[in-house]
C-alpha positions, 0 to 999 in steps of 0.5 A: 636451315634445316629445310628450305632453299640453300644459300649459295656461299653458306649452305643452310643459312638464312637471313633475318633482317632487324625488323623481323627479329622481334615485335619488341624494341631492342638495341642490338640483335644480341638482345634477341638471339645469340650466335649459334642459337637455333631458332624456329622462323617463318620463310618470307621469300627468296632474295634472288639478288643476294641468293638468300632465304629471308626469314622472320622470327617475329612471325612465329610470335603473337603480335603484342599490338594486336592483343593490346588492340583487342582489349583497348578502346578509343576513349579509354584512359591509361597511365603511361611513362614518357619514353621519347620527346620529339619536336611533334610530340612525345611517345608514351609507354602504356604497357611493357610492349606498347608505346603511343604518340601524344601529338604536340597539340594533344599535350596541353589545352594551351598551345605549346611550342615544344613538348619539354614545356609540359613533360619530360622523359620519365614523367608518368602521365594520364592519357586517353586513347584517340585512335588505334590503327591495327594495320599501321600498328599505331596508337594515338593518345591525348593528354589534353583529353585526359585532363578533362576526363579527370575533372 
């Protein structure tokens, strides 16, 4: 680090946890930064237990969810791609940076026991925004309501 508290073993070194690297989903830290790369970070706190400065790279970047929430409204119809199937529903990517959850009960008008009964990973589907939680950064979607809106 150019400025800030020193690391007791590695002077000038701070620590960025995985969630503080980026707003976007990534598989490995090397998808965001490289060893030896200089980055501008925000100081979060000093970890007295480990003697480390905790830093955030993502704090220096705009939050794509907040930008999305500014231009999106509850009731809006969106197109998206199913990216993940879980027992309680499916995750749908509606923009490059934003995914939302379609709960199992919102997948179809007739009840289904498993999401795979009606959608698969990679399917393009139409959804309606049912809730935007800015604080938790969660987007709730409904495929069921979208089928009504299309009629």
